[in-house]
N, C-alpha and C positions, 0 to 999 in steps of 0.2 A: 327601123322596125323594133317594136318592144319585144324583149325576150322573156323568158320564164321569170327571171329575177325582177324585171320591171313589172310584170303582171302581179307577182306576189307583193311587191312593195306598195304599188298603187292601190291594190285591192285592200291591203291592210290599212292604208291611210284613209281611203274612202270609207271603209268599214268602220274605222275608229270614229270618224266624224259622225256617222250615223248612230253608232253604239253609245256615244256620249250624250246624244240627245234624249232627254227623258221621254218615256212612252210607256205603253202597257207592259212590255217585257221588263223594263227597269223597275216599275212598280211591283210587279209580281215577284221579281227576284228579291227585292227589299223585304216584301211581306213574308216570303218563305224563309229568308235568312233570319228575320226577326223572330219568327216562330220556332224554327227548327234548327237554326245554325247555318254555317257557311256551306256545308255539303249540300244542303237543300237548295241554297241559292244556285250552286253550280249545276245541280241536277235540272234546274229550270233552264240554265244555259244549254245543257245537253239536249233537252227537248227542242229548244230553238234550233240548235245545230242540225238535228235529225231532219227537221222540217225543211230547212234551207238546202241540205244535201239533196233531198228528194226533188226540190224545186230546180236545182241546178241541173240535174239529170233530165227533168222534163223540158226545161228550156233548151237543152242541148239537142233534144229530139223535136224541137220546133213548136213548143206550146206557147210561145210568147203572144201570138196574135189574139188568143182568147182572153188573156189576163186583163186587158184594158176594156173589155165589154162592160158597160155601165151596170147591167143587170147583175153580173157576176160580182162586181165590186159592192153593189148594194146588198147582195145576199151575204157576202163575207162580212160587211159592216154590221148587219143585223145579228149575225151569228156571234160576232165579237162582242156586241152590246150585251147579249144574253150571258155569254161566258164571263165577261168582266163584272156584270152585275152580280152573278152568282158568287164569284170570288170575293167581291167587295163585301157583300152581306155575310158571307161565311167569316171573313175577318172581323167584321163588326160584332158578330155573334160571339166569336171566341174572345174578343176584347172584354166581353162582359164577365167572363168566368176564368180567364187565363191566369195561371200562376207561373212565376219564373221557375224554370227547370234547371237543376244543377248541370253543369257542363258534362259531367260523366253520364248523367242520365240521358241527356240529349244524344250523345254519341252512341250509347248502348242501344237506345231505342230507335235509332235512325232508320233501320230497315223497315219499320212499320210505315214510314212516309216516302219510301223510295219511289213508288210508282206515281204518287200524287204530284211531286214537283216536276217530273218529266212531262206528265200530261198537261200541267199548268203551263209549262213553257211552250208546248205545241199549240195549246188553245190561245195563249196570248199572242203568238206569232200569226197564226191563221186568222185570228179575229181582228187583225189590224189591216184595214183596207189600204192604208198608205204604204205599208210594207209591200203589199201586192203590186201596187202601181209602181213603186220604186224598182222592183225586180223586172217589171214589164218594160221599163224604159232604161234606167242606168244599168241595172243588173244584166239585162239581155245583151247590152253593148259589150260588156266584159265577157260574157259567155261566147259571143261571136268571135271576139279577139282571142280568147283562150283556146277555142276550138281548132285554131290553126296548128296547135301543138298536140292535138288529140287528147287522149285521156290524161296525159301528164299535164297539159295546159289547164284542163278543167279542175284537176285535183290541186294544182298549184294555186289557181284562182280561189278555190273554195278554202283552202288552207290559210291563205293570207287574210281572206275576209273573216273566217270564223275565229282566227287568232285574236282579232280586234275585239270580238264579242267576249272571248274567254278572259282577256286581260281586263276589259272594263267591268264586266259583270263579276269577275273574280274580286276585284278591288272593292266593288260596292258590297258584295256579300261579306267580305272580310271585315269591312268597317262596321256594317250593321251588326254582324254576329259578335264582333268584339265589343261593341257598344252595349250589347245586352247585359254583359257582366257588370256594368257600372250604373245601369239604370234601375231605379227602385220600381216596385210593382206598379204603383199608380202611374208613373211616367211611362213605363212600358205599355200599359194599357192605352194611354193617351197616344202613343206612337202608332199602335195598331189601329186606333180609331181614325187617325189622320190618313193612314195608308188605305184603310177601307173606304173612307169617304172620297179619296182620290179616284179609286177604282170605280166606285159608283158613278162619280161625276164624269169619268171618261166613258163609261157605259152609256150614259145619257147622250153625250156628245156623238158617240158612234151611232146611236139610234137615230138622231136627227140626220147624221150624215147618210145613213142608209136611205132615208126618204129622199134626200137630195140626189143621190146616185140613181135611185130608182126612176126619178124624173128625167134622167138622161145626162146629168151633170157628172163631171169627173174632177178630181182634185186639180 
């Protein structure tokens, strides 16, 4: 029988494999880190963690059966398409007028952006239908396993899983934020344009996925 250490270890490794797969959350983290520094990227991760913590509690209360209903996945996918499109066009708009900010200015003014990255992390998470389906299948299996140990089991599982996100997105945020210091203005704008176009492209993909799910299909 798997104990708490086994749950934490496997949750971390499975979470790591998912966190290292590029997706909306990674793109949003990169975008925020490029615009506002590493702390903004980590605030995106915090928003993701808050969302997953709530979901783990809901799954523990028996909400798994509703998560795989095609209409719900379609609604989530459509909402994700809208959110990603808005983020993408916002980045593209900023790329037209952005100027590199001195490191000290970024840190001193960070409080102005504190709420934005957290909300972006929540939106990027909730708007990903494949995240929802993963939790309704693989995730719920872990929750059932962890529930044998009560609250300690669920906390251990979530801790191991979220640590994978913190490490992966932390490295991504650090690399992107550090790279800002060495990138000239024109190149910095080009990076934002690429990230913005990726977000818009992903929004289009999620829009088509929403139609597919609404017709009764599932990933």
